[in-house]
N, CA and C atoms as an extended XYZ file, in Angstrom:
555
Properties=species:S:1:pos:R:3:atomname:S:1:resname:S:1:resid:I:1 pbc="F F F"
N        87.233       94.219       86.146 N   UNK     1
C        88.029       93.599       87.179 CA  UNK     1
C        89.149       92.831       86.514 C   UNK     1
N        90.303       92.860       87.114 N   UNK     2
C        91.438       92.140       86.579 CA  UNK     2
C        91.171       90.644       86.647 C   UNK     2
N        91.471       89.953       85.585 N   UNK     3
C        91.314       88.496       85.561 CA  UNK     3
C        92.650       87.919       85.101 C   UNK     3
N        93.473       87.530       86.047 N   UNK     4
C        94.788       87.000       85.742 CA  UNK     4
C        94.770       85.505       85.981 C   UNK     4
N        95.231       84.736       84.998 N   UNK     5
C        95.245       83.285       85.147 CA  UNK     5
C        96.506       82.865       85.889 C   UNK     5
N        96.321       82.066       86.934 N   UNK     6
C        97.464       81.550       87.672 CA  UNK     6
C        98.140       80.472       86.827 C   UNK     6
N        99.425       80.593       86.654 N   UNK     7
C       100.158       79.690       85.767 CA  UNK     7
C       100.076       78.233       86.210 C   UNK     7
N       100.277       77.965       87.463 N   UNK     8
C       100.335       76.574       87.919 CA  UNK     8
C        98.970       75.916       88.041 C   UNK     8
N        97.964       76.640       88.450 N   UNK     9
C        96.666       76.028       88.735 CA  UNK     9
C        95.651       76.231       87.633 C   UNK     9
N        95.853       77.223       86.773 N   UNK    10
C        94.859       77.518       85.746 CA  UNK    10
C        93.667       78.290       86.292 C   UNK    10
N        93.651       78.582       87.609 N   UNK    11
C        92.543       79.338       88.205 CA  UNK    11
C        92.642       80.806       87.831 C   UNK    11
N        91.506       81.478       87.831 N   UNK    12
C        91.469       82.906       87.529 CA  UNK    12
C        91.475       83.680       88.841 C   UNK    12
N        92.298       84.714       88.908 N   UNK    13
C        92.379       85.571       90.095 CA  UNK    13
C        91.695       86.894       89.793 C   UNK    13
N        90.860       87.369       90.701 N   UNK    14
C        90.161       88.639       90.532 CA  UNK    14
C        90.723       89.669       91.503 C   UNK    14
N        92.020       89.897       91.400 N   UNK    15
C        92.690       90.876       92.255 CA  UNK    15
C        93.393       91.897       91.377 C   UNK    15
N        93.519       93.090       91.896 N   UNK    16
C        94.334       94.097       91.242 CA  UNK    16
C        95.725       94.062       91.854 C   UNK    16
N        96.666       94.712       91.224 N   UNK    17
C        98.027       94.749       91.745 CA  UNK    17
C        98.524       96.176       91.827 C   UNK    17
N        99.347       96.402       92.830 N   UNK    18
C       100.029       97.676       92.988 CA  UNK    18
C       101.518       97.386       93.091 C   UNK    18
N       102.312       98.292       92.597 N   UNK    19
C       103.763       98.186       92.721 CA  UNK    19
C       104.303       99.575       93.027 C   UNK    19
N       105.350       99.616       93.832 N   UNK    20
C       105.945      100.903       94.196 CA  UNK    20
C       107.450      100.740       94.364 C   UNK    20
N       108.223      101.734       93.960 N   UNK    21
C       109.674      101.664       94.107 CA  UNK    21
C       110.116      102.080       95.510 C   UNK    21
N       109.507      101.471       96.532 N   UNK    22
C       109.785      101.814       97.915 CA  UNK    22
C       109.348      100.637       98.795 C   UNK    22
N       109.976      100.503       99.955 N   UNK    23
C       109.511       99.509      100.920 CA  UNK    23
C       108.295      100.095      101.623 C   UNK    23
N       107.141       99.670      101.224 N   UNK    24
C       105.892      100.220      101.754 CA  UNK    24
C       105.452       99.340      102.915 C   UNK    24
N       105.553       99.859      104.126 N   UNK    25
C       105.142       99.093      105.295 CA  UNK    25
C       104.533      100.031      106.334 C   UNK    25
N       103.915       99.446      107.329 N   UNK    26
C       103.248      100.215      108.382 CA  UNK    26
C       102.306      101.249      107.764 C   UNK    26
N       101.502      100.794      106.812 N   UNK    27
C       100.547      101.656      106.107 CA  UNK    27
C       101.210      102.865      105.459 C   UNK    27
N       102.468      102.729      105.091 N   UNK    28
C       103.174      103.835      104.453 CA  UNK    28
C       103.649      104.891      105.428 C   UNK    28
N       103.452      104.649      106.716 N   UNK    29
C       103.814      105.644      107.729 CA  UNK    29
C       105.158      105.363      108.396 C   UNK    29
N       105.682      104.147      108.208 N   UNK    30
C       106.949      103.796      108.834 CA  UNK    30
C       108.126      104.438      108.121 C   UNK    30
N       109.154      104.736      108.882 N   UNK    31
C       110.368      105.326      108.302 CA  UNK    31
C       111.037      104.304      107.393 C   UNK    31
N       111.552      104.738      106.249 N   UNK    32
C       112.246      103.808      105.357 CA  UNK    32
C       113.431      103.158      106.064 C   UNK    32
N       113.586      101.871      105.850 N   UNK    33
C       114.693      101.146      106.481 CA  UNK    33
C       115.789      100.828      105.482 C   UNK    33
N       115.578      101.176      104.244 N   UNK    34
C       116.564      100.900      103.204 CA  UNK    34
C       115.907      101.022      101.847 C   UNK    34
N       116.668      100.686      100.837 N   UNK    35
C       116.140      100.736       99.486 CA  UNK    35
C       115.370       99.452       99.197 C   UNK    35
N       114.382       99.566       98.329 N   UNK    36
C       113.627       98.382       97.980 CA  UNK    36
C       112.448       98.718       97.110 C   UNK    36
N       111.620       97.728       96.906 N   UNK    37
C       110.385       97.902       96.144 CA  UNK    37
C       109.326       97.014       96.770 C   UNK    37
N       108.079       97.335       96.489 N   UNK    38
C       106.945       96.570       97.018 CA  UNK    38
C       105.979       96.278       95.892 C   UNK    38
N       105.343       95.144       95.955 N   UNK    39
C       104.246       94.859       95.036 CA  UNK    39
C       103.333       93.845       95.693 C   UNK    39
N       102.088       93.861       95.278 N   UNK    40
C       101.151       92.905       95.841 CA  UNK    40
C        99.734       93.161       95.384 C   UNK    40
N        98.848       92.240       95.740 N   UNK    41
C        97.463       92.294       95.279 CA  UNK    41
C        96.575       93.159       96.154 C   UNK    41
N        95.433       93.510       95.601 N   UNK    42
C        94.376       94.152       96.382 CA  UNK    42
C        93.049       93.561       95.929 C   UNK    42
N        92.071       93.608       96.811 N   UNK    43
C        90.727       93.136       96.499 CA  UNK    43
C        90.012       94.303       95.826 C   UNK    43
N        89.767       94.175       94.525 N   UNK    44
C        89.190       95.291       93.764 CA  UNK    44
C        87.716       95.533       94.046 C   UNK    44
N        86.970       94.487       94.253 N   UNK    45
C        85.533       94.628       94.493 CA  UNK    45
C        85.183       93.907       95.794 C   UNK    45
N        85.565       94.499       96.924 N   UNK    46
C        85.349       93.810       98.202 CA  UNK    46
C        83.872       93.584       98.496 C   UNK    46
N        83.604       92.420       99.060 N   UNK    47
C        82.247       92.120       99.514 CA  UNK    47
C        82.136       92.308      101.025 C   UNK    47
N        83.263       92.405      101.711 N   UNK    48
C        83.258       92.712      103.147 CA  UNK    48
C        82.807       94.154      103.323 C   UNK    48
N        82.052       94.421      104.358 N   UNK    49
C        81.561       95.771      104.607 CA  UNK    49
C        81.873       96.193      106.025 C   UNK    49
N        82.396       97.382      106.151 N   UNK    50
C        82.689       97.961      107.448 CA  UNK    50
C        81.630       98.972      107.822 C   UNK    50
N        81.935       99.776      108.817 N   UNK    51
C        80.982      100.787      109.269 CA  UNK    51
C        81.727      101.951      109.908 C   UNK    51
N        81.142      103.137      109.798 N   UNK    52
C        81.627      104.334      110.471 CA  UNK    52
C        80.482      104.812      111.351 C   UNK    52
N        80.761      104.962      112.636 N   UNK    53
C        79.722      105.339      113.581 CA  UNK    53
C        80.177      106.494      114.461 C   UNK    53
N        79.236      107.223      114.998 N   UNK    54
C        79.579      108.258      115.972 CA  UNK    54
C        80.009      107.571      117.261 C   UNK    54
N        81.063      108.077      117.858 N   UNK    55
C        81.551      107.542      119.121 CA  UNK    55
C        80.918      108.295      120.288 C   UNK    55
N        80.528      109.548      119.995 N   UNK    56
C        80.052      110.437      121.036 CA  UNK    56
C        79.261      111.564      120.369 C   UNK    56
N        78.396      112.237      121.093 N   UNK    57
C        77.706      113.388      120.503 CA  UNK    57
C        78.598      114.620      120.364 C   UNK    57
N        79.802      114.554      120.900 N   UNK    58
C        80.734      115.691      120.815 CA  UNK    58
C        81.254      115.829      119.386 C   UNK    58
N        81.226      117.023      118.811 N   UNK    59
C        81.687      117.188      117.425 CA  UNK    59
C        83.184      116.979      117.242 C   UNK    59
N        83.971      117.057      118.318 N   UNK    60
C        85.411      116.864      118.188 CA  UNK    60
C        85.851      115.427      118.465 C   UNK    60
N        84.904      114.540      118.727 N   UNK    61
C        85.241      113.141      118.989 CA  UNK    61
C        85.490      112.408      117.670 C   UNK    61
N        86.555      111.611      117.651 N   UNK    62
C        86.857      110.819      116.460 CA  UNK    62
C        85.762      109.769      116.258 C   UNK    62
N        85.450      109.439      115.014 N   UNK    63
C        84.434      108.412      114.767 CA  UNK    63
C        84.972      107.029      115.115 C   UNK    63
N        84.068      106.094      115.298 N   UNK    64
C        84.443      104.686      115.485 CA  UNK    64
C        84.410      104.054      114.100 C   UNK    64
N        85.532      103.515      113.662 N   UNK    65
C        85.633      102.917      112.340 CA  UNK    65
C        85.921      101.429      112.489 C   UNK    65
N        85.056      100.616      111.906 N   UNK    66
C        85.237       99.165      111.897 CA  UNK    66
C        85.438       98.759      110.443 C   UNK    66
N        86.655       98.355      110.089 N   UNK    67
C        86.967       98.077      108.688 CA  UNK    67
C        86.372       96.771      108.180 C   UNK    67
N        86.465       95.717      108.950 N   UNK    68
C        85.967       94.397      108.543 CA  UNK    68
C        86.644       93.868      107.280 C   UNK    68
N        87.920       94.155      107.103 N   UNK    69
C        88.642       93.634      105.945 CA  UNK    69
C        88.633       92.105      105.949 C   UNK    69
N        88.495       91.533      104.774 N   UNK    70
C        88.619       90.088      104.549 CA  UNK    70
C        87.690       89.264      105.425 C   UNK    70
N        86.484       89.739      105.656 N   UNK    71
C        85.550       88.993      106.499 CA  UNK    71
C        84.625       88.074      105.698 C   UNK    71
N        84.644       88.173      104.379 N   UNK    72
C        83.808       87.269      103.584 CA  UNK    72
C        84.680       86.221      102.891 C   UNK    72
N        84.129       85.049      102.634 N   UNK    73
C        84.892       84.015      101.923 CA  UNK    73
C        85.394       84.495      100.556 C   UNK    73
N        84.597       85.301       99.857 N   UNK    74
C        85.005       85.793       98.540 CA  UNK    74
C        86.263       86.654       98.639 C   UNK    74
N        86.304       87.573       99.585 N   UNK    75
C        87.466       88.448       99.741 CA  UNK    75
C        88.705       87.657      100.155 C   UNK    75
N        88.517       86.674      101.024 N   UNK    76
C        89.655       85.843      101.441 CA  UNK    76
C        90.190       85.042      100.256 C   UNK    76
N        89.303       84.509       99.423 N   UNK    77
C        89.734       83.750       98.239 CA  UNK    77
C        90.505       84.640       97.264 C   UNK    77
N        89.999       85.863       97.043 N   UNK    78
C        90.663       86.787       96.122 CA  UNK    78
C        92.050       87.152       96.614 C   UNK    78
N        92.195       87.475       97.903 N   UNK    79
C        93.505       87.903       98.392 CA  UNK    79
C        94.499       86.754       98.386 C   UNK    79
N        94.059       85.551       98.722 N   UNK    80
C        94.966       84.397       98.698 CA  UNK    80
C        95.420       84.119       97.261 C   UNK    80
N        94.504       84.155       96.306 N   UNK    81
C        94.879       83.941       94.901 CA  UNK    81
C        95.833       85.037       94.430 C   UNK    81
N        95.592       86.273       94.836 N   UNK    82
C        96.467       87.378       94.460 CA  UNK    82
C        97.857       87.240       95.056 C   UNK    82
N        97.935       86.784       96.298 N   UNK    83
C        99.242       86.585       96.927 CA  UNK    83
C       100.004       85.477       96.201 C   UNK    83
N        99.290       84.458       95.781 N   UNK    84
C        99.952       83.386       95.012 CA  UNK    84
C       100.583       83.949       93.731 C   UNK    84
N        99.884       84.838       93.059 N   UNK    85
C       100.453       85.465       91.861 CA  UNK    85
C       101.679       86.290       92.237 C   UNK    85
N       101.589       87.043       93.328 N   UNK    86
C       102.737       87.840       93.772 CA  UNK    86
C       103.937       86.948       94.064 C   UNK    86
N       103.700       85.787       94.678 N   UNK    87
C       104.801       84.858       94.958 CA  UNK    87
C       105.402       84.308       93.667 C   UNK    87
N       104.559       84.058       92.666 N   UNK    88
C       105.064       83.603       91.367 CA  UNK    88
C       105.928       84.678       90.722 C   UNK    88
N       105.477       85.924       90.798 N   UNK    89
C       106.273       87.032       90.254 CA  UNK    89
C       107.593       87.143       91.010 C   UNK    89
N       107.532       87.058       92.333 N   UNK    90
C       108.733       87.194       93.160 CA  UNK    90
C       109.747       86.091       92.890 C   UNK    90
N       109.304       84.947       92.394 N   UNK    91
C       110.202       83.824       92.121 CA  UNK    91
C       110.898       83.931       90.765 C   UNK    91
N       110.529       84.900       89.956 N   UNK    92
C       111.137       85.059       88.632 CA  UNK    92
C       112.544       85.643       88.763 C   UNK    92
N       113.443       85.230       87.875 N   UNK    93
C       114.841       85.680       87.966 CA  UNK    93
C       114.965       87.197       87.841 C   UNK    93
N       114.064       87.832       87.104 N   UNK    94
C       114.118       89.294       86.985 CA  UNK    94
C       113.941       89.964       88.344 C   UNK    94
N       113.269       89.298       89.260 N   UNK    95
C       113.089       89.828       90.617 CA  UNK    95
C       114.170       89.284       91.538 C   UNK    95
N       114.383       87.975       91.509 N   UNK    96
C       115.353       87.380       92.448 CA  UNK    96
C       116.759       87.910       92.241 C   UNK    96
N       117.095       88.312       91.023 N   UNK    97
C       118.426       88.875       90.761 CA  UNK    97
C       118.614       90.237       91.439 C   UNK    97
N       117.512       90.905       91.776 N   UNK    98
C       117.585       92.228       92.400 CA  UNK    98
C       117.465       92.191       93.922 C   UNK    98
N       116.848       91.161       94.448 N   UNK    99
C       116.508       91.116       95.866 CA  UNK    99
C       117.658       90.560       96.690 C   UNK    99
N       118.043       91.296       97.712 N   UNK   100
C       119.075       90.800       98.630 CA  UNK   100
C       118.454       89.997       99.760 C   UNK   100
N       117.232       90.348      100.153 N   UNK   101
C       116.504       89.613      101.190 CA  UNK   101
C       115.051       90.056      101.153 C   UNK   101
N       114.134       89.135      101.394 N   UNK   102
C       112.724       89.554      101.444 CA  UNK   102
C       112.473       90.416      102.665 C   UNK   102
N       111.564       91.365      102.527 N   UNK   103
C       111.262       92.292      103.617 CA  UNK   103
C       110.163       91.745      104.519 C   UNK   103
N       109.059       91.298      103.919 N   UNK   104
C       107.924       90.778      104.689 CA  UNK   104
C       107.179       89.810      103.790 C   UNK   104
N       107.256       88.533      104.117 N   UNK   105
C       106.633       87.507      103.282 CA  UNK   105
C       105.875       86.516      104.155 C   UNK   105
N       104.923       85.784      103.573 N   UNK   106
C       104.197       84.763      104.336 CA  UNK   106
C       105.129       83.652      104.816 C   UNK   106
N       104.721       82.954      105.868 N   UNK   107
C       105.524       81.867      106.428 CA  UNK   107
C       105.654       80.691      105.462 C   UNK   107
N       104.608       80.441      104.679 N   UNK   108
C       104.637       79.366      103.680 CA  UNK   108
C       103.609       79.700      102.614 C   UNK   108
N       103.437       78.793      101.655 N   UNK   109
C       102.456       79.054      100.598 CA  UNK   109
C       101.130       78.327      100.830 C   UNK   109
N       100.874       77.892      102.088 N   UNK   110
C        99.573       77.291      102.377 CA  UNK   110
C        98.512       78.384      102.428 C   UNK   110
N        97.277       78.024      102.120 N   UNK   111
C        96.197       79.011      102.184 CA  UNK   111
C        96.131       79.667      103.558 C   UNK   111
N        96.289       78.871      104.609 N   UNK   112
C        96.194       79.409      105.979 CA  UNK   112
C        97.286       80.439      106.245 C   UNK   112
N        98.525       80.143      105.828 N   UNK   113
C        99.618       81.096      106.062 CA  UNK   113
C        99.475       82.334      105.185 C   UNK   113
N        98.999       82.164      103.950 N   UNK   114
C        98.804       83.325      103.084 CA  UNK   114
C        97.735       84.247      103.657 C   UNK   114
N        96.635       83.667      104.122 N   UNK   115
C        95.568       84.478      104.701 CA  UNK   115
C        96.020       85.129      106.005 C   UNK   115
N        96.724       84.387      106.846 N   UNK   116
C        97.225       84.960      108.107 CA  UNK   116
C        98.163       86.130      107.821 C   UNK   116
N        99.027       85.982      106.805 N   UNK   117
C        99.931       87.069      106.446 CA  UNK   117
C        99.149       88.279      105.949 C   UNK   117
N        98.133       88.035      105.103 N   UNK   118
C        97.316       89.149      104.588 CA  UNK   118
C        96.618       89.871      105.729 C   UNK   118
N        96.090       89.127      106.681 N   UNK   119
C        95.400       89.751      107.808 CA  UNK   119
C        96.367       90.517      108.707 C   UNK   119
N        97.602       90.057      108.819 N   UNK   120
C        98.608       90.713      109.667 CA  UNK   120
C        99.276       91.887      108.948 C   UNK   120
N        99.602       91.708      107.682 N   UNK   121
C       100.413       92.694      106.970 CA  UNK   121
C        99.647       93.531      105.962 C   UNK   121
N        98.414       93.169      105.693 N   UNK   122
C        97.629       93.910      104.709 CA  UNK   122
C        97.439       95.358      105.114 C   UNK   122
N        97.294       96.212      104.121 N   UNK   123
C        97.186       97.649      104.372 CA  UNK   123
C        96.063       98.241      103.545 C   UNK   123
N        95.546       99.333      104.005 N   UNK   124
C        94.546      100.062      103.247 CA  UNK   124
C        95.217      100.756      102.071 C   UNK   124
N        94.447      101.045      101.067 N   UNK   125
C        94.959      101.816       99.933 CA  UNK   125
C        94.470      103.257      100.007 C   UNK   125
N        93.944      103.657      101.155 N   UNK   126
C        93.540      105.036      101.403 CA  UNK   126
C        92.459      105.535      100.461 C   UNK   126
N        91.567      104.683      100.073 N   UNK   127
C        90.470      105.097       99.209 CA  UNK   127
C        89.134      104.631       99.787 C   UNK   127
N        88.822      105.010      101.033 N   UNK   128
C        87.548      104.581      101.602 CA  UNK   128
C        86.380      105.248      100.874 C   UNK   128
N        85.326      104.513      100.705 N   UNK   129
C        84.146      105.022      100.007 CA  UNK   129
C        82.885      104.441      100.623 C   UNK   129
N        81.766      104.967      100.181 N   UNK   130
C        80.454      104.353      100.358 CA  UNK   130
C        79.889      104.392      101.766 C   UNK   130
N        80.396      105.244      102.653 N   UNK   131
C        79.857      105.324      104.007 CA  UNK   131
C        78.590      106.169      104.084 C   UNK   131
N        78.341      107.000      103.077 N   UNK   132
C        77.122      107.822      103.007 CA  UNK   132
C        76.451      107.583      101.655 C   UNK   132
N        76.306      106.340      101.290 N   UNK   133
C        75.896      105.970       99.938 CA  UNK   133
C        74.583      106.605       99.496 C   UNK   133
N        74.571      106.968       98.214 N   UNK   134
C        73.334      107.473       97.593 CA  UNK   134
C        72.257      106.417       97.766 C   UNK   134
N        71.115      106.840       98.242 N   UNK   135
C        70.008      105.926       98.485 CA  UNK   135
C        69.919      105.460       99.921 C   UNK   135
N        71.051      105.408      100.618 N   UNK   136
C        71.048      104.974      102.012 CA  UNK   136
C        71.129      106.162      102.965 C   UNK   136
N        72.032      107.118      102.688 N   UNK   137
C        72.248      108.265      103.568 CA  UNK   137
C        71.901      109.573      102.867 C   UNK   137
N        72.187      109.633      101.566 N   UNK   138
C        71.889      110.838      100.793 CA  UNK   138
C        70.963      110.489       99.632 C   UNK   138
N        70.218      111.501       99.170 N   UNK   139
C        69.334      111.305       98.022 CA  UNK   139
C        70.132      111.502       96.725 C   UNK   139
N        69.517      111.306       95.565 N   UNK   140
C        70.256      111.460       94.306 CA  UNK   140
C        70.821      112.863       94.065 C   UNK   140
N        70.367      113.858       94.835 N   UNK   141
C        70.931      115.205       94.726 CA  UNK   141
C        71.946      115.474       95.838 C   UNK   141
N        72.417      114.396       96.463 N   UNK   142
C        73.477      114.415       97.472 CA  UNK   142
C        73.087      115.120       98.770 C   UNK   142
N        71.777      115.265       99.013 N   UNK   143
C        71.294      115.868      100.260 CA  UNK   143
C        71.147      114.768      101.310 C   UNK   143
N        71.650      115.046      102.516 N   UNK   144
C        71.535      114.085      103.608 CA  UNK   144
C        70.071      114.018      104.030 C   UNK   144
N        69.539      112.810      104.080 N   UNK   145
C        68.151      112.627      104.499 CA  UNK   145
C        67.929      113.215      105.891 C   UNK   145
N        66.861      113.940      106.050 N   UNK   146
C        66.410      114.489      107.337 CA  UNK   146
C        67.360      115.519      107.959 C   UNK   146
N        68.299      116.075      107.181 N   UNK   147
C        69.177      117.138      107.673 CA  UNK   147
C        69.133      118.270      106.644 C   UNK   147
N        68.202      119.198      106.793 N   UNK   148
C        68.065      120.272      105.798 CA  UNK   148
C        69.351      121.065      105.605 C   UNK   148
N        69.677      121.347      104.336 N   UNK   149
C        70.813      122.186      104.008 CA  UNK   149
C        72.162      121.485      104.003 C   UNK   149
N        72.195      120.183      104.248 N   UNK   150
C        73.472      119.478      104.288 CA  UNK   150
C        73.583      118.514      103.107 C   UNK   150
N        74.669      118.636      102.363 N   UNK   151
C        74.980      117.724      101.259 CA  UNK   151
C        76.336      117.076      101.520 C   UNK   151
N        76.556      115.959      100.885 N   UNK   152
C        77.850      115.280      100.949 CA  UNK   152
C        78.389      115.223       99.530 C   UNK   152
N        79.647      115.614       99.350 N   UNK   153
C        80.236      115.687       98.016 CA  UNK   153
C        81.629      115.078       98.003 C   UNK   153
N        81.706      113.801       98.335 N   UNK   154
C        82.998      113.116       98.287 CA  UNK   154
C        82.764      111.638       97.980 C   UNK   154
N        83.800      110.827       98.110 N   UNK   155
C        83.715      109.412       97.748 CA  UNK   155
C        82.762      108.625       98.641 C   UNK   155
N        82.366      109.192       99.754 N   UNK   156
C        81.460      108.452      100.639 CA  UNK   156
C        80.070      108.274      100.033 C   UNK   156
N        79.713      109.060       99.010 N   UNK   157
C        78.385      108.920       98.403 CA  UNK   157
C        78.313      107.791       97.376 C   UNK   157
N        79.438      107.196       97.015 N   UNK   158
C        79.412      106.122       96.027 CA  UNK   158
C        78.575      104.961       96.553 C   UNK   158
N        77.658      104.435       95.739 N   UNK   159
C        76.863      103.302       96.200 CA  UNK   159
C        77.674      102.013       96.316 C   UNK   159
N        78.748      101.901       95.535 N   UNK   160
C        79.649      100.756       95.614 CA  UNK   160
C        81.083      101.254       95.478 C   UNK   160
N        82.026      100.421       95.868 N   UNK   161
C        83.436      100.772       95.794 CA  UNK   161
C        83.892      100.685       94.335 C   UNK   161
N        84.485      101.756       93.773 N   UNK   162
C        84.993      101.675       92.397 CA  UNK   162
C        86.128      100.655       92.304 C   UNK   162
N        86.290      100.076       91.147 N   UNK   163
C        87.340       99.076       90.956 CA  UNK   163
C        88.661       99.686       90.534 C   UNK   163
N        88.770      100.977       90.596 N   UNK   164
C        90.011      101.668       90.261 CA  UNK   164
C        90.228      102.793       91.244 C   UNK   164
N        91.178      103.633       90.944 N   UNK   165
C        91.473      104.761       91.804 CA  UNK   165
C        90.231      105.646       91.946 C   UNK   165
N        90.023      106.175       93.129 N   UNK   166
C        88.810      106.953       93.407 CA  UNK   166
C        88.930      108.433       93.058 C   UNK   166
N        90.075      108.890       92.591 N   UNK   167
C        90.271      110.310       92.328 CA  UNK   167
C        89.274      110.864       91.309 C   UNK   167
N        89.222      110.307       90.118 N   UNK   168
C        88.338      110.844       89.075 CA  UNK   168
C        86.862      110.743       89.461 C   UNK   168
N        86.390      109.605       89.999 N   UNK   169
C        84.983      109.570       90.402 CA  UNK   169
C        84.645      110.569       91.508 C   UNK   169
N        85.604      110.841       92.405 N   UNK   170
C        85.364      111.822       93.469 CA  UNK   170
C        85.254      113.222       92.885 C   UNK   170
N        86.105      113.541       91.928 N   UNK   171
C        86.007      114.839       91.253 CA  UNK   171
C        84.649      114.957       90.568 C   UNK   171
N        84.190      113.871       89.928 N   UNK   172
C        82.882      113.885       89.263 CA  UNK   172
C        81.764      114.149       90.272 C   UNK   172
N        81.816      113.490       91.431 N   UNK   173
C        80.781      113.707       92.453 CA  UNK   173
C        80.817      115.144       92.961 C   UNK   173
N        82.010      115.692       93.155 N   UNK   174
C        82.135      117.083       93.623 CA  UNK   174
C        81.627      118.069       92.576 C   UNK   174
N        81.940      117.823       91.309 N   UNK   175
C        81.449      118.713       90.253 CA  UNK   175
C        79.928      118.616       90.131 C   UNK   175
N        79.380      117.432       90.280 N   UNK   176
C        77.925      117.275       90.253 CA  UNK   176
C        77.302      118.033       91.429 C   UNK   176
N        77.913      117.926       92.612 N   UNK   177
C        77.402      118.655       93.776 CA  UNK   177
C        77.460      120.160       93.546 C   UNK   177
N        78.551      120.648       92.942 N   UNK   178
C        78.669      122.081       92.643 CA  UNK   178
C        77.558      122.516       91.704 C   UNK   178
N        77.272      121.698       90.683 N   UNK   179
C        76.174      122.018       89.759 CA  UNK   179
C        74.832      122.029       90.482 C   UNK   179
N        74.612      121.047       91.367 N   UNK   180
C        73.347      120.988       92.100 CA  UNK   180
C        73.185      122.198       93.018 C   UNK   180
N        74.232      122.541       93.718 N   UNK   181
C        74.179      123.669       94.635 CA  UNK   181
C        74.005      124.978       93.873 C   UNK   181
N        74.684      125.083       92.736 N   UNK   182
C        74.593      126.290       91.925 CA  UNK   182
C        73.342      126.379       91.067 C   UNK   182
N        72.567      125.315       91.053 N   UNK   183
C        71.321      125.314       90.297 CA  UNK   183
C        71.483      124.979       88.826 C   UNK   183
N        72.654      124.511       88.410 N   UNK   184
C        72.882      124.200       86.993 CA  UNK   184
C        72.412      122.794       86.633 C   UNK   184
N        72.147      121.968       87.610 N   UNK   185
C        71.792      120.567       87.302 CA  UNK   185
C        70.301      120.388       87.119 C   UNK   185
């Protein structure tokens, strides 16, 4: 986990950071409004837990997804500390010399305003995991409990959320599933 020391307070922040040469807003789905860049923190090891549930017995019905982002004190502390680091970075001349106007920033640097901004403007990083975790929904051979012939071979089988990009671990789970199905494991 990233451990970045906050310059002014000496506190340690346990947030990761992302940066992109684009104005990333509306979960990346909004039309670009101009040139820009984005950067900010993410909670690498969230303790908040959401749920995915069936909405209906119909196979074409969308699932009910409850994210529960930032619902634990630990996650709220991490995101507020991470935003403070982002504000420190944004205040550096290397950034201020490039910026013509801020795109979306908190109302102030109080904990309440930072958290309110995170809850309003925060976005997913498109790496959901752990909804069919090994031990809870599937066995160690990725077979769904009580559903003969069905296996799950994606990031949903992770018992915990990885602290990095989910691409490589998902490939590993899929290759393991291929070996299990093919009888090589």
